[in-house]
C-alpha positions as CSV (number, residue, x, y, z in Angstrom):
1,G,-119.2,-51.7,42.8
2,L,-119.8,-47.9,43.3
3,H,-122.2,-48.4,46.3
4,V,-119.9,-50.9,48.0
5,V,-117.0,-48.6,48.0
6,M,-118.9,-45.5,49.0
7,S,-120.5,-47.3,52.0
8,L,-117.2,-48.8,53.2
9,M,-115.4,-45.5,52.9
10,E,-118.2,-43.5,54.6
11,P,-116.4,-43.0,57.9
12,Y,-113.1,-41.9,56.1
13,F,-114.5,-39.2,53.8
14,G,-112.9,-35.8,53.9
15,R,-109.8,-36.9,55.8
16,G,-107.4,-36.9,52.8
17,Y,-107.5,-40.8,52.3
18,N,-106.9,-42.5,49.0
19,V,-108.7,-45.6,47.8
20,S,-106.8,-48.2,45.8
21,T,-109.1,-50.5,43.8
22,D,-108.8,-53.3,41.3
23,N,-110.5,-53.2,37.9
24,F,-113.8,-54.6,39.3
25,F,-114.5,-51.4,41.1
26,T,-112.6,-48.6,39.3
27,G,-114.6,-46.3,37.1
28,L,-115.2,-42.6,36.2
29,D,-118.5,-42.5,38.2
30,L,-116.8,-43.8,41.3
31,A,-113.8,-41.3,40.9
32,R,-116.3,-38.4,40.7
33,K,-118.3,-39.5,43.7
34,L,-115.2,-39.9,45.8
35,Q,-113.8,-36.5,44.8
36,E,-117.1,-34.9,45.9
37,K,-116.3,-36.4,49.4
38,K,-112.6,-35.1,49.2
39,T,-111.2,-38.6,48.8
40,S,-108.9,-39.7,46.0
41,I,-108.7,-43.0,44.0
42,V,-106.0,-44.8,42.2
43,G,-107.1,-48.1,40.5
44,T,-106.7,-50.2,37.4
45,V,-109.3,-50.1,34.7
46,R,-110.5,-53.0,32.4
47,L,-109.3,-52.4,28.8
48,N,-112.9,-52.9,27.5
49,R,-114.4,-50.0,29.6
50,R,-116.1,-47.3,27.6
51,E,-114.1,-44.6,29.5
52,I,-110.9,-45.6,27.7
53,P,-110.5,-43.7,24.4
54,A,-109.4,-45.8,21.3
55,S,-105.7,-45.4,20.6
56,P,-103.1,-46.8,18.4
57,R,-101.1,-49.8,19.5
58,L,-98.3,-48.7,21.9
59,A,-94.7,-49.7,21.8
60,L,-93.1,-51.5,24.8
61,H,-92.9,-49.2,27.8
62,E,-94.8,-46.3,26.0
63,S,-97.6,-44.5,27.7
64,I,-100.6,-42.3,26.7
65,F,-102.1,-39.9,29.3
66,Y,-105.7,-38.7,29.3
67,Q,-107.4,-36.1,31.5
68,N,-111.0,-35.4,32.1
69,Y,-111.2,-32.4,34.5
70,S,-109.4,-33.7,37.6
71,V,-109.5,-37.3,36.6
72,N,-106.3,-38.6,35.0
73,M,-105.9,-42.0,33.1
74,V,-102.8,-43.5,31.7
75,K,-102.6,-46.4,29.3
76,Y,-99.1,-48.2,29.6
77,Q,-97.7,-51.0,27.6
78,A,-96.1,-53.0,30.4
79,K,-95.2,-56.2,28.2
80,A,-95.5,-57.1,24.7
81,K,-99.0,-58.4,25.3
82,K,-100.0,-56.6,28.5
83,T,-101.5,-53.2,28.5
84,V,-102.3,-51.7,31.9
85,V,-104.7,-48.8,32.5
86,V,-104.8,-46.8,35.7
87,L,-107.3,-44.2,36.6
88,S,-106.2,-41.6,39.3
89,T,-107.5,-38.4,40.9
90,L,-104.3,-38.2,43.0
91,H,-101.9,-37.8,40.1
92,K,-101.7,-34.9,37.6
93,G,-100.0,-34.6,34.2
94,S,-97.7,-37.1,32.6
95,A,-95.0,-37.7,35.3
96,R,-93.1,-41.0,34.9
97,Q,-89.7,-42.6,35.5
98,Q,-87.1,-41.0,33.3
99,D,-85.2,-44.3,32.7
100,G,-85.7,-48.1,32.6
101,K,-89.4,-49.0,32.0
102,K,-90.5,-45.4,32.2
103,K,-93.4,-46.3,34.4
104,P,-96.0,-43.6,35.0
105,D,-96.2,-42.2,38.6
106,S,-99.8,-43.4,39.0
107,I,-98.8,-47.0,38.1
108,L,-95.8,-46.8,40.5
109,Y,-98.1,-45.6,43.3
110,Y,-100.7,-48.3,42.6
111,N,-98.1,-51.1,42.6
112,A,-96.8,-49.8,45.9
113,N,-100.2,-49.7,47.5
114,K,-102.1,-52.6,46.1
115,C,-100.8,-55.1,48.6
116,G,-104.1,-55.4,50.4
117,V,-106.0,-56.1,47.1
118,D,-103.4,-58.7,46.1
119,M,-103.3,-60.4,49.5
120,L,-107.1,-60.7,49.6
121,D,-107.1,-62.2,46.0
122,A,-104.4,-64.7,47.0
123,M,-106.2,-65.7,50.1
124,C,-109.4,-66.2,48.0
125,R,-107.6,-68.4,45.5
126,Q,-105.9,-70.4,48.3
127,M,-109.2,-71.6,49.9
128,S,-112.3,-70.9,47.9
129,T,-116.0,-71.7,47.7
130,K,-116.1,-71.1,44.0
131,A,-117.5,-73.8,41.7
132,G,-117.1,-73.7,37.9
133,T,-120.0,-71.5,36.6
134,R,-120.6,-69.4,33.7
135,R,-123.4,-67.3,35.3
136,W,-121.9,-64.2,36.7
137,P,-124.3,-63.7,39.6
138,L,-123.2,-67.1,41.0
139,A,-119.5,-66.0,40.5
140,V,-120.2,-62.8,42.4
141,F,-122.0,-64.8,45.2
142,F,-119.1,-67.2,45.6
143,N,-116.6,-64.2,45.6
144,I,-118.7,-62.6,48.4
145,L,-118.7,-65.8,50.4
146,D,-114.9,-66.0,50.1
147,M,-114.4,-62.5,51.3
148,A,-117.0,-62.9,54.1
149,G,-115.1,-66.0,55.3
150,I,-111.8,-64.1,55.4
151,N,-113.2,-61.1,57.1
152,S,-115.1,-63.2,59.8
153,W,-111.8,-65.0,60.4
154,I,-109.8,-61.8,60.9
155,I,-112.6,-60.3,63.2
156,F,-112.8,-63.5,65.2
157,K,-109.1,-63.6,65.8
158,K,-109.0,-59.9,66.8
159,N,-111.9,-60.1,69.1
160,T,-111.2,-63.3,70.9
161,G,-107.3,-63.3,70.7
162,I,-107.5,-66.9,69.7
163,N,-104.9,-67.8,67.1
164,I,-106.6,-70.3,64.9
165,S,-105.7,-71.2,61.3
166,R,-108.1,-70.1,58.5
167,R,-108.7,-73.7,57.5
168,N,-109.8,-74.7,61.0
169,F,-111.8,-71.6,61.4
170,M,-113.8,-72.2,58.2
171,R,-114.2,-75.9,59.1
172,Q,-115.8,-74.9,62.4
173,L,-117.8,-72.2,60.9
174,T,-119.2,-74.6,58.3
175,E,-120.1,-77.2,61.0
176,Q,-121.8,-74.5,63.1
177,L,-123.8,-73.0,60.2
178,T,-124.8,-76.6,59.1
179,A,-125.9,-77.5,62.7
180,Y,-127.8,-74.1,63.0
181,S,-129.7,-74.6,59.8
182,S,-131.0,-78.1,60.5
């Protein structure tokens, strides 16, 4: 994950950009590498990651804030059985909403800026190459195929000006790849 994000962000380093990532990519190593390049990160973290300190069970809408140099992490109890962890190099301290659900600022920022991640996930679910597998390398491969299909469709439409549905584009792409390989 680290190398993927670093190579994609290469042209944007040092320009004050922020990277929003889902829990597949977010980690302390990535945060530090991006900081070296003067780029911030805000992303969700899986609950089983070793970077997350053990803590007592949180009450609903309660938060615990952690800081490691300039990397901040918040653990927030969003629902009775849903704990959210967000890592951020953009946010400092323990700022959060004063009323209502008392969401931390880093979570509010992530929610406002994760639309690209959500849209890609939804598009992958809508039309996918994935087959049921328990082997993680195959699952990663299928995910890469899904994203490559979406990206190639977007690039095709942008470069040609042809407005084609994703389904028709994928059908034509499959036919051409099949004809090419035989």
